[in-house]
C-alpha positions as CSV (number, residue, x, y, z in Angstrom):
1,M,27.4,-116.0,-59.2
2,A,24.8,-117.8,-57.1
3,V,24.8,-117.7,-53.4
4,D,27.2,-120.4,-52.0
5,K,25.2,-122.3,-49.4
6,Y,28.0,-124.8,-49.0
7,P,31.4,-123.1,-48.9
8,S,34.4,-125.4,-48.8
9,R,38.1,-125.4,-49.5
10,N,38.4,-121.8,-48.5
11,G,40.9,-122.1,-45.7
12,Q,42.7,-124.4,-43.3
13,R,39.8,-125.1,-41.0
14,A,37.2,-127.8,-41.5
15,Q,33.6,-127.3,-40.5
16,V,30.5,-129.5,-40.2
17,M,27.3,-127.7,-41.0
18,E,23.7,-128.8,-41.3
19,R,22.3,-129.6,-44.7
20,K,20.1,-126.8,-46.1
21,D,18.2,-128.8,-48.8
22,P,15.7,-131.6,-48.3
23,V,17.0,-135.2,-48.8
24,V,13.8,-136.3,-50.4
25,H,12.1,-133.8,-52.7
26,R,8.4,-134.8,-52.8
27,D,6.3,-133.6,-55.7
28,P,2.8,-135.0,-56.4
29,A,3.6,-135.2,-60.1
30,F,6.1,-138.0,-59.3
31,S,4.4,-139.6,-56.4
32,D,3.4,-142.7,-58.4
33,G,6.9,-143.9,-58.7
34,P,8.1,-147.4,-57.6
35,L,9.1,-146.5,-54.1
36,S,6.9,-147.1,-51.1
37,E,6.4,-144.5,-48.4
38,K,8.6,-146.7,-46.1
39,E,11.4,-146.7,-48.7
40,M,11.2,-142.9,-49.2
41,N,11.5,-142.4,-45.5
42,A,14.4,-144.8,-45.2
43,F,16.2,-142.9,-48.0
44,G,15.6,-139.7,-46.1
45,E,16.9,-141.1,-42.9
46,N,19.9,-143.2,-44.2
47,G,20.8,-141.5,-47.4
48,Y,20.7,-144.7,-49.5
49,L,18.6,-147.6,-50.7
50,L,19.8,-151.0,-51.9
51,F,17.6,-153.2,-54.0
52,E,18.7,-156.8,-54.5
53,K,18.4,-158.3,-58.0
54,L,16.6,-155.4,-59.6
55,F,18.0,-156.8,-62.9
56,N,17.8,-160.5,-63.5
57,D,20.7,-162.9,-64.3
58,D,20.1,-162.8,-68.1
59,E,20.2,-159.0,-68.0
60,V,23.4,-159.0,-65.9
61,S,25.0,-161.4,-68.3
62,I,24.3,-158.9,-71.2
63,M,25.7,-156.0,-69.0
64,K,28.8,-157.9,-68.3
65,S,29.4,-158.7,-71.9
66,E,29.0,-155.0,-72.8
67,L,31.2,-154.0,-70.0
68,Q,33.9,-156.3,-71.2
69,R,33.6,-155.0,-74.7
70,T,34.0,-151.4,-73.4
71,M,37.0,-152.3,-71.2
72,E,38.7,-154.0,-74.1
73,Y,38.1,-151.1,-76.4
74,N,39.6,-148.7,-73.9
75,Q,42.4,-150.8,-72.5
76,N,45.2,-149.3,-74.7
77,R,43.5,-146.0,-75.4
78,D,44.9,-142.9,-73.8
79,G,42.3,-140.3,-72.9
80,D,41.4,-138.2,-69.9
81,D,38.1,-140.1,-69.7
82,V,39.9,-143.4,-69.2
83,I,41.3,-143.6,-65.7
84,K,44.0,-146.2,-65.0
85,E,45.1,-147.5,-61.6
86,P,48.0,-145.7,-60.0
87,G,51.2,-147.4,-61.1
88,S,49.7,-149.7,-63.7
89,N,47.8,-149.8,-67.0
90,D,44.7,-151.5,-65.4
91,I,41.5,-149.6,-66.0
92,R,39.9,-148.1,-62.9
93,S,37.0,-146.1,-64.6
94,V,35.7,-145.2,-68.1
95,F,33.5,-142.1,-68.1
96,E,30.7,-140.7,-70.2
97,I,29.3,-144.1,-71.1
98,H,25.7,-142.8,-71.4
99,K,26.8,-141.2,-74.7
100,D,27.9,-144.4,-76.4
101,S,24.9,-144.4,-78.8
102,G,24.3,-148.0,-77.9
103,F,23.8,-150.3,-74.9
104,F,24.7,-148.0,-72.0
105,Q,22.9,-145.1,-73.5
106,A,19.7,-147.2,-73.4
107,L,20.5,-148.6,-69.9
108,A,20.7,-145.0,-68.6
109,K,17.1,-144.5,-69.6
110,N,15.8,-147.7,-68.1
111,E,12.5,-147.1,-66.3
112,R,13.5,-149.2,-63.3
113,I,16.2,-146.7,-62.3
114,V,15.0,-143.4,-63.9
115,K,11.6,-143.5,-62.1
116,V,13.3,-144.0,-58.7
117,A,15.5,-141.0,-59.3
118,Q,12.5,-138.9,-60.4
119,Q,10.6,-139.9,-57.3
120,L,13.4,-139.1,-54.9
121,L,14.3,-135.8,-56.6
122,G,10.7,-134.7,-57.3
123,S,11.4,-133.7,-60.8
124,H,12.5,-134.8,-64.3
125,V,16.1,-135.8,-64.4
126,Y,19.1,-135.9,-66.7
127,I,22.5,-137.6,-66.5
128,T,25.2,-135.3,-65.2
129,Q,27.9,-138.0,-65.0
130,S,28.3,-141.7,-65.9
131,R,31.0,-144.3,-65.7
132,I,32.0,-147.9,-65.5
133,N,34.1,-148.7,-62.4
134,F,36.3,-151.8,-62.3
135,K,38.2,-152.9,-59.2
136,P,40.2,-155.9,-60.1
137,G,41.0,-158.7,-57.8
138,F,44.3,-158.6,-55.7
139,K,45.2,-155.1,-56.8
140,G,42.1,-152.9,-56.9
141,K,43.0,-149.7,-55.0
142,E,40.9,-148.0,-52.3
143,F,39.0,-144.7,-52.7
144,Y,39.0,-142.5,-49.6
145,W,36.0,-141.1,-47.8
146,H,34.2,-138.3,-49.6
147,S,30.9,-136.6,-50.4
148,D,30.4,-136.4,-54.2
149,F,28.4,-133.2,-53.8
150,E,31.4,-131.4,-52.2
151,T,33.4,-132.0,-55.4
152,W,30.5,-131.4,-57.8
153,H,29.6,-128.2,-56.0
154,Q,33.2,-126.9,-55.9
155,E,34.5,-128.1,-59.2
156,D,31.4,-128.4,-61.4
157,G,29.0,-125.8,-60.0
158,M,26.2,-128.0,-58.8
159,P,24.2,-125.5,-56.8
160,D,22.0,-127.7,-54.5
161,M,21.9,-131.2,-53.1
162,R,19.4,-132.5,-55.6
163,A,21.1,-135.3,-57.3
164,V,21.2,-139.1,-56.7
165,S,23.7,-141.7,-57.7
166,C,22.7,-145.1,-59.1
167,S,25.2,-147.9,-59.0
168,I,24.3,-151.1,-60.8
169,V,26.3,-154.1,-59.4
170,L,27.7,-156.4,-62.1
171,T,29.7,-158.7,-59.9
172,D,28.7,-160.1,-56.5
173,N,29.7,-157.6,-53.8
174,Y,31.1,-159.4,-50.8
175,E,32.4,-158.0,-47.5
176,F,35.9,-158.7,-48.7
177,N,36.3,-157.4,-52.3
178,G,36.2,-153.7,-51.6
179,P,32.4,-152.9,-51.6
180,L,31.2,-149.4,-51.2
181,M,31.0,-148.3,-47.6
182,L,28.5,-145.7,-46.5
183,V,27.9,-143.7,-43.3
184,P,24.1,-143.7,-42.7
185,G,22.6,-140.3,-42.0
186,S,25.8,-138.5,-43.1
187,Q,23.8,-136.9,-45.9
188,K,22.2,-134.6,-43.3
189,W,25.6,-132.8,-42.7
190,F,28.0,-131.0,-45.0
191,V,31.7,-131.2,-44.3
192,S,33.4,-128.0,-45.4
193,C,36.9,-129.2,-46.2
194,P,40.1,-127.3,-45.6
195,G,42.6,-126.3,-48.2
196,S,42.0,-125.2,-51.8
197,T,41.4,-126.7,-55.2
198,P,44.6,-127.3,-57.3
199,E,44.4,-126.4,-61.0
200,Q,43.1,-129.3,-63.1
201,N,42.6,-131.3,-60.0
202,Y,40.6,-134.0,-61.8
203,K,43.7,-135.3,-63.5
204,S,45.0,-136.6,-60.1
205,S,41.8,-136.8,-58.0
206,L,40.2,-139.5,-60.2
207,K,43.1,-141.8,-59.2
208,K,43.6,-140.6,-55.7
209,Q,41.4,-137.9,-54.2
210,E,43.2,-135.5,-51.8
211,A,41.3,-132.2,-52.1
212,G,37.8,-132.1,-50.8
213,V,38.1,-135.1,-48.4
214,P,37.0,-134.9,-44.8
215,D,39.5,-134.4,-42.0
216,N,39.7,-137.1,-39.3
217,D,37.7,-135.2,-36.7
218,S,34.8,-134.5,-39.0
219,M,34.7,-138.0,-40.3
220,T,34.7,-139.3,-36.7
221,R,31.8,-137.0,-35.9
222,L,29.7,-138.3,-38.8
223,V,30.3,-141.9,-37.7
224,D,29.5,-141.0,-34.1
225,H,26.2,-139.4,-35.3
226,A,25.5,-142.8,-36.9
227,D,26.0,-144.6,-33.6
228,G,29.3,-146.0,-34.9
229,R,27.7,-147.6,-38.0
230,I,29.5,-147.9,-41.3
231,N,27.4,-150.0,-43.7
232,R,28.6,-152.0,-46.7
233,A,26.6,-152.2,-49.9
234,T,26.9,-156.0,-50.4
235,G,24.7,-158.1,-52.6
236,P,24.5,-160.3,-55.7
237,A,25.0,-159.1,-59.2
238,G,22.0,-157.3,-60.6
239,S,21.5,-155.3,-57.3
240,V,21.2,-151.6,-57.5
241,L,22.3,-149.0,-55.0
242,F,20.8,-145.5,-54.9
243,F,22.5,-142.9,-52.7
244,D,22.2,-139.2,-52.1
245,C,24.8,-136.9,-53.6
246,N,26.0,-135.9,-50.1
247,T,26.2,-139.3,-48.4
248,M,29.7,-139.9,-47.1
249,H,31.1,-143.0,-48.8
250,G,34.4,-144.7,-49.8
251,S,35.8,-148.2,-50.4
252,A,38.7,-150.2,-49.3
253,G,41.2,-151.9,-51.6
254,N,40.4,-155.3,-53.1
255,I,43.0,-157.9,-52.2
256,S,40.6,-160.8,-52.7
257,P,40.7,-162.9,-55.9
258,Y,37.2,-161.5,-56.9
259,P,36.8,-158.3,-59.0
260,R,34.2,-155.7,-58.3
261,S,32.5,-154.0,-61.2
262,N,29.6,-151.6,-61.5
263,V,27.9,-149.2,-63.8
264,F,27.4,-145.8,-62.3
265,F,24.9,-143.1,-63.4
266,V,24.3,-139.7,-61.6
267,F,20.8,-138.4,-62.1
268,N,20.5,-134.6,-61.5
269,S,17.2,-132.7,-61.3
270,V,16.5,-130.5,-64.3
271,E,16.0,-127.8,-61.7
272,N,19.6,-128.1,-60.4
273,K,21.6,-127.6,-63.6
274,L,25.3,-126.9,-63.3
275,Q,26.5,-123.3,-62.9
276,D,30.0,-121.8,-62.7
277,P,32.1,-123.8,-60.3
278,F,32.1,-122.4,-56.7
279,S,35.9,-122.9,-56.6
280,G,36.2,-119.9,-59.0
281,Q,38.2,-122.2,-61.4
282,P,37.2,-123.2,-65.0
283,P,34.6,-126.1,-65.2
284,R,35.9,-129.6,-65.4
285,P,35.6,-131.3,-68.8
286,E,32.3,-132.4,-70.2
287,F,33.0,-136.1,-69.7
288,L,32.9,-135.4,-65.9
289,A,30.1,-132.9,-65.8
290,N,27.5,-132.9,-68.5
291,R,26.4,-129.4,-69.6
292,E,25.6,-130.1,-73.3
293,N,22.5,-132.3,-73.0
294,T,20.3,-131.6,-70.0
295,E,16.9,-132.5,-71.6
296,P,14.7,-134.6,-69.4
297,I,15.1,-138.4,-69.8
298,K,12.1,-140.2,-71.2
299,P,12.2,-143.6,-69.4
300,I,12.3,-146.8,-71.4
301,K,10.1,-149.7,-70.3
302,D,11.9,-152.4,-72.3
303,R,13.8,-155.2,-70.7
304,I,17.6,-155.1,-71.1
305,Q,18.7,-156.7,-74.3
306,N,21.6,-156.7,-76.7
307,V,21.8,-153.6,-79.0
308,S,24.3,-152.6,-81.6
309,H,27.3,-151.1,-79.9
310,R,28.5,-148.0,-81.7
311,I,31.1,-146.1,-79.6
312,K,31.2,-142.4,-80.3
313,R,34.9,-141.7,-79.4
314,N,37.8,-140.3,-81.2
C-alpha cells in the first residue's frame, strides 16, 4: 500500500491541510503546448481555465446531435453507468462515453483538449473517467461542494493530485441555469473529510454525494482564502473548462427553462495510475475509474465531424 499523503474519512474531525503536489507539472517535453505562460500561471493560482468557443458552432451542433442520440439510447436502459435524477427517470449522467467506439471516443482524443492536459500535467495522459452530464430545465438537481480528488483518492486509489478535468459546454451556461461554481485557489488545500465510506457508496453518491463532502467550517475557510470569491463557469456553447482535480466545486439546481449539458473527460497522468483505494474497500467499477486501458492518448488533429456511432454496451 502506498503512503497516504491525503488521509480522509478516518474519523469525525475535519482538517484542512496544504497540498503536497504541484498544481502545474512543468516538463520541457510538453512545454510547446497551446497554453501561454500567463495561462499556466493562472491555472496554478486559480485552479481552472475557461476558454470561450474552443469549438465552433458547427462542431457544437454535431456534439449536440451525438449527445441527443446517446441520451435517447440510454433513456430506458437500466445500468449502473446511467444515473437518473433522484425521484424521476430523467437522465443525470451517462458514464464511460470515451469507449463508445465512435464520436465521443474520437472527441476524447481531440488535440485541442489533450495537449492542454499534457501541458498542465507535464506528461502523457489517459482517460480515467468520462461522462455526459445533463441538467434539465426546471428540475435539474444541485450537486454539493466537493473535491473530485478526495473521492478518486479514497474510492479509486488515485495516489497524487495529477489529473485535470475537461468540461466541454454544449449549451449556453448562464448565471441562472445551474452552472458549475468554483472556489479559486481552493486546489492549494486538501479538506480531509469526517466520517467513513459506506459500502458501494457510488450507487447513491452519483445522485447525491454525502460522504467526502467538506464541512461548513472548512468550506468557509476555503472561500475566505479566496477573499470571498465563488466564480461561475459561464459562457457560450463550445466553451471548454479545465480544472484541477482538487479544485472545490459544485452547482446549484436549475429552475430556469434552459437545460445545461456538457461532455466531461478526466485526463490523468500516465505516471499517476490508480492503485488500491485508500479507503481499504474494493475499487469502484471500471465505468467510474478506468484501469483497463491506460495507454497514452495520441492526439487527433482533425476537426470535429460526424462519425459512425457504434455503441459498445450490453
